[in-house]
C-alpha positions in Angstrom: 88.0 109.1 91.1 84.8 107.3 92.1 85.5 104.4 89.7 88.8 103.8 91.5 87.0 103.3 94.8 84.0 101.2 93.6 84.9 98.2 91.5 82.5 97.6 88.6 79.6 95.3 89.2 81.3 92.4 87.4 83.8 92.2 90.3 81.1 90.9 92.5 79.4 88.7 89.9 82.5 86.5 89.7 81.5 85.0 93.1 78.6 83.2 91.4 79.2 80.6 88.7 75.7 79.0 88.5 72.2 79.0 90.0 73.2 75.9 91.9 76.0 77.6 93.8 73.7 80.5 94.6 71.1 78.1 95.9 73.7 76.3 98.0 74.9 79.6 99.4 71.4 80.6 100.3 70.9 77.3 102.2 74.2 77.9 104.0 73.2 81.4 105.0 69.8 80.2 106.3 71.4 77.3 108.2 73.6 79.8 110.1 70.7 82.2 110.6 68.7 79.4 112.4 71.2 79.8 115.3 70.9 83.6 115.4 71.2 85.2 118.8 70.8 88.7 120.1 68.3 90.0 117.6 65.9 89.3 114.7 66.7 88.8 111.0 63.9 88.7 108.4 64.9 87.4 105.0 62.4 88.5 102.3 62.6 86.8 98.9 60.0 86.5 96.2 57.4 87.9 98.6 58.1 85.3 101.3 59.5 86.1 104.7 61.8 83.8 106.6 62.2 84.9 110.2 65.2 84.0 112.4 66.1 84.9 116.0 64.1 87.1 118.4 64.2 90.5 120.0 66.0 93.7 119.0 67.6 94.8 116.9 65.5 93.8 113.9 66.7 93.9 110.3 64.6 93.0 107.3 66.7 92.1 104.2 65.0 92.0 100.8 66.8 89.8 98.3 66.6 91.1 94.7 69.3 88.8 93.2 70.2 85.4 94.7 73.9 86.1 93.9 73.9 88.2 97.1 74.1 84.9 99.1 77.1 83.7 97.2 78.7 87.2 97.6 78.4 87.0 101.3 79.5 83.4 101.7 82.4 83.8 99.3 83.7 87.3 100.1 82.5 88.2 103.6 82.1 91.9 104.3 83.5 92.8 100.9 80.9 90.7 99.2 78.2 92.0 101.5 79.0 95.6 100.7 79.6 95.1 97.0 76.4 93.3 96.5 74.5 96.1 98.3 76.2 98.7 96.1 75.2 96.6 93.1 71.5 96.6 94.3 71.3 92.9 94.8 69.7 93.4 98.2 68.2 96.1 100.4 67.6 96.4 104.1 65.4 98.6 106.2 68.3 99.0 108.7 71.8 98.1 107.5 73.0 99.2 110.9 70.9 96.6 112.7 72.0 94.0 110.1 75.7 94.6 110.8 75.0 94.6 114.5 73.5 91.1 114.1 76.5 89.9 112.1 78.9 91.2 114.7 77.1 89.6 117.6 76.9 86.2 115.8 80.2 86.1 114.0 82.3 87.3 116.9 82.7 83.8 118.4 83.8 82.3 115.1 86.4 85.0 114.6 87.8 84.4 118.2 88.0 80.7 117.5 89.9 81.4 114.3 92.3 83.7 116.1 93.0 81.2 118.8 93.7 78.5 116.2 96.1 80.9 114.4 98.0 81.7 117.5 98.3 78.0 118.4 99.7 77.1 114.9 101.9 80.2 114.8 100.5 81.2 111.4 99.1 84.5 112.4 102.1 86.8 112.7 104.9 84.9 111.0 104.1 86.1 107.4 103.7 89.6 108.8 107.2 90.1 110.1 108.4 91.2 106.7 108.2 95.0 106.9 107.0 96.7 103.8 109.3 99.6 102.8 107.7 103.0 103.1 106.0 104.0 99.8 105.1 107.7 100.0 103.6 107.7 96.6 101.2 104.9 97.5 100.4 106.6 100.9 99.5 109.8 99.2 97.5 108.0 96.6 95.5 106.1 99.2 94.8 109.3 101.2 93.6 111.1 98.1 91.3 108.2 97.1 89.2 109.0 100.1 89.6 112.6 101.0 89.8 114.1 97.5 86.3 112.9 96.6 85.3 116.5 96.7 85.0 119.2 99.3 81.4 119.8 98.4 80.5 116.3 99.3 82.0 116.5 102.7 80.5 119.9 103.3 77.1 118.2 102.9 77.9 115.4 105.3 79.8 117.1 108.1 78.9 120.1 110.3 80.2 123.6 110.0 83.4 122.8 111.8 84.2 120.3 109.0 85.6 117.9 111.7 85.7 114.3 110.2 86.3 112.5 113.4 84.4 111.4 116.6 82.5 114.2 118.2 81.7 114.3 122.0 78.1 114.8 122.9 77.5 116.2 126.4 73.8 115.5 126.1 71.1 114.2 123.7 70.1 117.7 122.5 73.6 118.8 121.6 74.0 119.7 117.9 76.7 118.0 115.8 78.6 121.3 115.6 78.6 121.7 119.3 79.8 118.1 119.8 82.6 118.5 117.3 83.7 121.8 119.0 83.6 120.0 122.4 85.9 117.4 121.0 88.4 120.0 119.7 88.2 121.8 123.0 88.9 118.6 124.8 92.1 118.0 122.9 93.3 121.6 123.4 92.7 121.6 127.1 94.4 118.2 127.6 97.5 119.7 126.1 97.1 122.9 128.1 97.5 125.0 125.0 98.3 128.7 125.3 99.6 131.7 123.4 103.2 130.7 123.9 102.8 127.3 122.3 103.7 126.3 118.7 101.7 123.2 117.8 102.4 120.8 114.9 99.4 118.9 113.5 99.8 115.8 111.4 96.7 115.4 109.3 95.0 118.8 108.6 91.7 117.5 107.6 89.7 120.6 106.5 91.4 122.8 109.1 89.0 122.3 112.0 91.6 121.9 114.7 94.1 124.4 113.4 91.5 127.2 113.2 89.9 126.4 116.6 93.2 126.1 118.5 94.6 129.3 117.0 91.5 131.4 117.3 90.5 130.1 120.8 93.8 129.5 122.6 96.0 131.9 120.7 98.7 129.4 119.8 100.7 129.1 116.6 99.9 126.0 114.5 101.8 124.3 111.7 99.6 121.7 110.0 100.2 119.3 107.2 98.2 117.1 104.8 98.9 115.1 101.6 95.4 115.6 100.3 95.2 118.3 97.6 91.6 119.0 98.2 92.1 119.4 102.0 95.2 121.6 101.5 93.3 124.0 99.2 90.3 124.1 101.5 92.2 124.6 104.7 94.5 127.3 103.2 91.5 129.3 102.1 89.7 128.7 105.4 92.7 130.0 107.4 92.9 133.1 105.3 89.2 133.8 105.6 89.5 133.5 109.4 92.3 136.1 109.5 94.7 133.5 110.9 97.4 133.5 108.2 100.0 134.8 110.7 99.2 132.1 113.2 98.5 129.0 111.0 100.7 127.5 108.4 99.2 124.9 106.1 101.7 122.5 104.4 101.2 120.0 101.6 103.9 117.7 102.9 104.4 114.1 104.1 104.7 113.9 107.9 108.0 112.2 107.5 109.5 115.3 105.8 108.5 117.7 108.6 111.3 119.6 110.3 111.7 121.8 113.3 110.9 121.4 117.0 107.5 122.1 118.5 105.9 122.4 122.0 102.9 120.2 121.3 101.8 117.8 118.6 98.3 116.8 117.6 97.1 114.1 115.3 93.3 113.4 115.1 92.3 110.1 113.4 95.2 110.3 110.9 97.1 107.3 112.2 94.5 105.0 110.6 96.3 105.8 107.3 99.6 104.6 108.7 100.2 100.9 108.0 101.2 98.7 110.9 104.6 98.3 109.3 105.2 102.1 109.7 103.9 102.6 113.2 107.4 102.9 114.7 108.3 105.4 112.0 105.2 107.5 112.7 105.7 107.6 116.5 109.4 108.2 116.2 108.8 111.1 113.8 106.4 112.6 116.3 108.9 112.2 119.1 111.7 113.9 117.1 109.4 116.9 116.3 108.8 117.6 120.0 110.8 119.4 122.6 112.2 117.3 125.5 109.3 118.5 127.6 106.7 118.3 124.9 103.2 116.7 124.8 101.4 114.8 122.1 97.6 114.3 121.7 96.7 111.3 119.5 93.0 110.5 118.7 92.6 107.2 117.0 90.1 104.4 116.1 91.3 101.2 117.7 90.6 97.5 117.7 90.9 95.4 120.8 94.3 94.2 121.7 93.3 90.6 121.2 92.0 91.4 117.7 95.0 93.3 116.4 96.9 90.4 114.7 93.7 89.4 112.8 93.0 93.1 111.9 96.5 93.4 110.4 96.1 90.6 107.9 92.3 90.8 107.2 91.2 92.6 104.1 87.7 93.8 104.9 85.1 96.0 103.2 86.6 99.2 104.7 90.1 98.5 103.5 88.9 97.4 100.0 86.3 100.0 99.2 86.6 103.0 101.5 90.1 103.4 102.9 92.7 101.7 100.7 95.8 101.1 102.7 94.1 101.8 106.0 94.9 100.1 109.3 93.3 100.1 112.7 95.9 99.8 115.5 95.4 98.8 119.1 96.3 100.6 122.3 98.8 97.9 123.2 100.4 98.2 119.8 100.8 102.0 120.2 102.2 101.6 123.7 104.7 99.0 122.6 105.7 101.0 119.6 106.2 104.1 121.7 108.4 102.2 124.2 110.4 100.6 121.4 111.0 103.5 119.1 110.6 106.7 121.2 111.0 108.3 124.6 107.3 109.0 124.7 105.1 107.6 127.5 101.4 107.4 127.8 100.2 109.8 130.6 96.5 109.9 129.8 93.9 107.8 127.9 90.2 108.4 127.5 87.8 106.2 125.5 85.3 108.4 123.6 84.1 105.6 121.3 80.6 105.6 122.9 80.1 108.9 121.0 81.0 107.7 117.6 77.8 105.8 116.8 75.9 109.0 117.3 78.4 111.0 115.2 78.0 108.6 112.3 74.2 108.7 112.7 74.4 112.5 112.3 76.6 112.3 109.3 74.2 109.9 107.6 71.2 112.0 108.5 73.0 115.0 106.9 73.5 113.2 103.6 69.9 112.1 103.6 68.7 115.6 104.4 70.8 116.9 101.5 69.8 114.1 99.0 69.1 116.4 96.0 72.4 118.3 96.6 74.3 115.0 96.8 72.7 113.8 93.6 73.6 117.0 91.9 77.3 116.2 92.5 76.9 113.5 89.9 78.8 110.9 92.0 76.3 108.2 91.0 73.8 106.0 92.7 76.3 103.3 93.4 78.5 105.7 95.2 75.6 106.9 97.3 74.7 103.3 98.2 78.4 102.6 99.1 78.5 105.6 101.5 75.2 104.8 103.0 76.3 101.3 103.8 79.7 102.5 105.0 78.2 104.9 107.6 75.8 102.2 108.8 78.6 99.6 108.9 80.7 101.8 111.1 77.8 102.9 113.3 77.1 99.3 114.1 80.8 98.5 114.8 80.9 101.3 117.4 77.5 100.6 118.9 78.6 97.0 119.4 82.0 98.2 120.8 83.6 96.1 118.1 85.9 99.0 117.7 86.3 102.2 119.7 87.9 105.6 119.6 90.5 106.9 122.1 92.3 110.1 123.0 95.8 109.4 124.2 98.2 112.0 125.6 101.9 111.0 125.4 104.7 113.0 127.1 108.4 113.4 126.4 110.9 112.4 129.0 111.4 115.8 130.5 107.7 116.7 130.8 106.7 117.3 134.4 103.5 119.2 134.0 100.0 118.5 135.4 97.3 117.2 133.2 94.2 119.2 132.9 91.2 117.4 134.5 88.8 116.5 131.7 85.1 117.0 132.0 83.0 114.4 133.7 
C-alpha cells in the first residue's frame, strides 16, 4: 500500500539530466531567494551558509544532493516533497520553510490567476465533467485511510477524530479539543433523542459514538474505507451502541431513506469538483423537508478555486489522490443550483488547525519506536512528517482554512443554537 503512495526515488531523479542543469537550478533558486520577504532562509551546502531575508520565521535548509534544486524548479511542491522524502535535503523547520514559500510565491500565483482569467484559459478545459467513477473514488479513499488503524491510533487522540479540533485555551488537550469540535457540531444541529442522523464519512467512528452516547440520537454512518469500517463497527459494539448506531460500508450515492439531520466532517475533500452538485443533491434528498445539514470542510479562498481545481500539487499527488479543496462560494452556488438547501450559519475554525496538526506531528514523534515497528519505512515517515508540516504552514498562513457550515432545507424554521464565544 505504501509503495502506491510514494513513487520510487527514480521518479524525482528524472527532473535532473546533468550537473549543469542542477547548477542552473541552484542559481535560479538563489536569485529568487535574494528577494525574500517576511522571514529568513538559510541555505547550507558543503558546510557553507547562504542567508536570505530577515526576521521570523527562520528556516535552515541543508542540501545533501544538488538535484533538490532541480526538483523544486521543475516540479514545484511535488518536487520539493519528493526530494525531501528521498533525503536530498533536510530542514530544521519544514513548517517555517513552507510559510516562507507561501509568503513569497503568493504574488506570483495571483498574477498567473489574473492572466488566466484574462485569456479565458482557466476554466474552459474544466467544463468537461468527468463521469462518476465509484471504483476510483473508493480506491483513492483507501489509498490514504487504509494505511493501517495502528498508525492513525499513534497519530490521533483517543477520540480518533481526524479533522480540525477546537482549542478553547492553550492548555487544552487534543482529546478535549476534538471533543469540543464534535460537541459544537451536535449543538449547532440541536441534536436530541428523537433525531435520526445520517453521517457521510464515518472516519473511525468519533462523531457517531459521541452523538449517540451524549445526545441519545440514532446514527447511520457510512464509509468506503475497509479499515475504518472494521474499526468503527468494533468501536460501536464495544461502546454498547449497536442499537443506536449503524455502520455501513457503502458509497454515499447509494444511501437510501430520509433523515432528520445530516453530518459530513471533512469528507467533501474526497469529492471532485465535477461531483459537487451530485454530493450536495444527494445530501438534500436524504433530508426531511425541515432537515438540517452540518458540513465541516477545508476550503481555499474563492479567488483561488479555479487554480486549485486544475493544479496538481504535492497533496493531490502523494497524500490524497483524487482530492479537491472547494471554496465557500463554490458550495453556495452548487447548493443553490442543485438543491433546496440554503446556508444559515458559517463559522471559520481554521485558526485551530495549525495547532491540531502540531499535536498530530508531536504524537508521531513521541511514538517514534512504535511507528518504526509498523515497518512502513523511513521514506513513508519522512513523507508524513513533511505533509503535516506543509499543512500546518498552510493553515498558519491562512492560505487555506476550515469552516463549519449549517445548511437548512426549505421547510426548516428552527432557531440556531448560539455557538460558544
